C-alpha positions, 0 to 999 in steps of 0.5 A: 461457525466459519469466519471471514478469516477462515474462508480466506485461508481456505481460499488460498489453497487453490493450486497457486504457484509460489516460489520461495528459496527455490522451492514451491511452497504452500503459503498457508503452511509455510513458516515464512507466511505464518505470522503475516497470514495470522495478521491478515486473518485477524483483520478479515475476522473483523468483518465477523465480529459484532463489536467491530464489523460496523466500523470496517464493513457494510452489508452487501446488497446481494448477499446480506453479509458484511463486506469491507468498506473499500468497496463502498462507493461514497455518495456523500461526505458521510460515506467518505468518512466511513471509508476512512474509518475502515482504513484507519482501523486496519492501519492502526491494527498493523501500525501502518506497517502493511501497505498493501492490505488490499484496500488500495487496489480494492479502491481502484476497482471501486473507482472503476466500477463507480465510473464505469460508463466513462469507459464505454467509449473504449469498450462497450463491454467494460461497464458490464465486466467491471460490474460483475468483477466488482460484485464478485470481489466485494462479496467473495472477500477477494484480496486484490493487488497491483503489479504495474512495473516492468522488470529492471532489465533495460530501462532504456527500452520503450514498449513496442520499440524493443528487440527483446520481447521479454522486457514487457508483458505482452499478448502472444495469441488470442483464443476462444476463451481469452488471451494468452500473455507472456512476460513479467511484472513487478513489484506485486506486494502481497501477491502470495496471499492475494487472489487477483492482480491488476495489470496495466502498462507503466508507460504511456503508449502511443499506439493502439497495439493489442500486444501491449495495450491492455488492462487485465485483472488476473487470478493469481492461481492461473496455470503458468503464473509463477509468484517468485518471492524475495527473501523472507524477512519474517521472524518466528520470534515475536519477542525479538522481532515484534514487527517482522513476526507479524507484518512481513508483507511479502513482495514478489515478481510475477512471471507469466509463462503463457497464462490464459486470461479469460475474456471476462478478466480482459477489461481493455485491449488495444486501447492505448488511451483507455489504458492510460485513462484507467491508470490516471483518471483522478477519481480512481486515484483519489479513492485509492490515495485516500487509503495510502495517506490514512496508512501513512498517518498511522505509520508516522504516529507509531514511529513518533510514539516509539521515538518518544518512548525511547527518549523517555526510557533513557532520560534524554527527552529533557535535552533541547536537541532531542526535543527539537527532533521529537518536535519534528516528528510531531510536526510530520504527524500533524502536517499529514493529519491536516492534509488528510482533513483538508482532502476530506473537507474539500471533497467534491461530488464528481460527474458520476455522483461519487464523493472523492477527496480533494486531489491536491492535499492527498498528493501533497501528503504522499509527496511529503511522505517520500522524505518524511519516513526516511527522516523519521528513521534518521531521527529514531537512530539518532535518539536511540544511538548506540542503544540499538546495538547495546542489546542482549541476544535474548530478552531479559526474561529468557536470559537464564543465570545472567538475568540479574546482570541484565536487570542491573545494566540494561534498565532505563531511567524510569523503566525496568530492564525487561521493558527497555530491552523490548522497546529497543528491540522494537526500535531496531526492528524499525530501523535496522532489521531487513524488514525495517530497511525494506520499509524505508525503501518502500516509502521512498519509491512506492508511489513512483520516482520522487522526481516525477511525482513532485514534477507532476504536482507542478505540472497538474497545478493551476499556476495562474493562482500563483502568478496572477497576483505577481503580475498584478502587483508588478502592474500596480508598481508600473502604474503607480497604484501600489 
């Protein structure tokens, strides 16, 4: 019987144009994608497994088949908990190392669908279009990703004001079948094995210019769409690179060389305010950001676990300065856990009847994550220290005639050499490998410029709750009533 994962792999043989190392490749057969697709297939297969499917999915009202809970519109606190349980299962299964498994973008789609009537003022056809897309993505197990940023060519230029037309994705003509777009977008994580990509302008537009003001969801096998991958960080040796062998979530730049986007996939056009509304309206962001915080928690827990295991393996967990660092990692974990609980505990039903997690705790957790993860990597490096490069070029079991020497000099305080080497290879994959470096960079910037995200938390805050008490106190001093 064909599983959800089997159908996924089959669906990716759809004529898409994926470039790696200067060659057009079939992602379902190329070794650079083998480990990652095996991981994604296993995750999708959870919807086919009777022992798991009720934790990650729900039954589609149209097909009677299990679909992922990212498509569940939360109408109660219980529904919100169900969504978190599904996010948590996939995040823990991948140690938080795969950030764009589609639950984020699927949650955006679910938010737009749940709030579809709010878009009617921008386009009367929007509710029907998003309903059809939501149902087809939900029931078709479609992987959705996002590509919002523009190429790093000249950041001084603004949309609609540049003399270089290649700086921003634009509509070059309309046809009976749809619009034709030209340009590029970045960074489309997971695009080589996703089905659709969400495209909106990154800058807030001031004019209703249909050339640039658009919200699209484009099939990634569209003719003329080139998926240009970065260097692969995947490894075919899971013993030496346990994370890189399974979780290289490929990033790509998308080049649109006169790509036809059918009208059914053009959700907004020439509506600058509507596009910005789609980009920023809180219910969409809160449903999606809920998933990012669940994943962040799983990732920080995994890193903390590795750090504690390393410290115990070499007998330094009793040293005060090491305990202080391990305590900091645990503080990170418990802070994010508390913020996640606060976001869910303070969830409210909005005007569309959708229960959404509280905005402020989610934003706080995301902002803290920008510095928490790099700091966690720093702590892991300090604890493992030179042990990260005191590693043989193979595992102990594969070391041949020098195996007795490795067993003697690569052992730990309480663990044999075989286990200590494997543990430190895992730690190195986190902090020293190309994949590890990519993750540190990703966690610093995936939610945007840290300066702007922190500033946004201030701008969007109700400052009166902070300042009113200050002025009341000063007034009481003035009047002598303090």
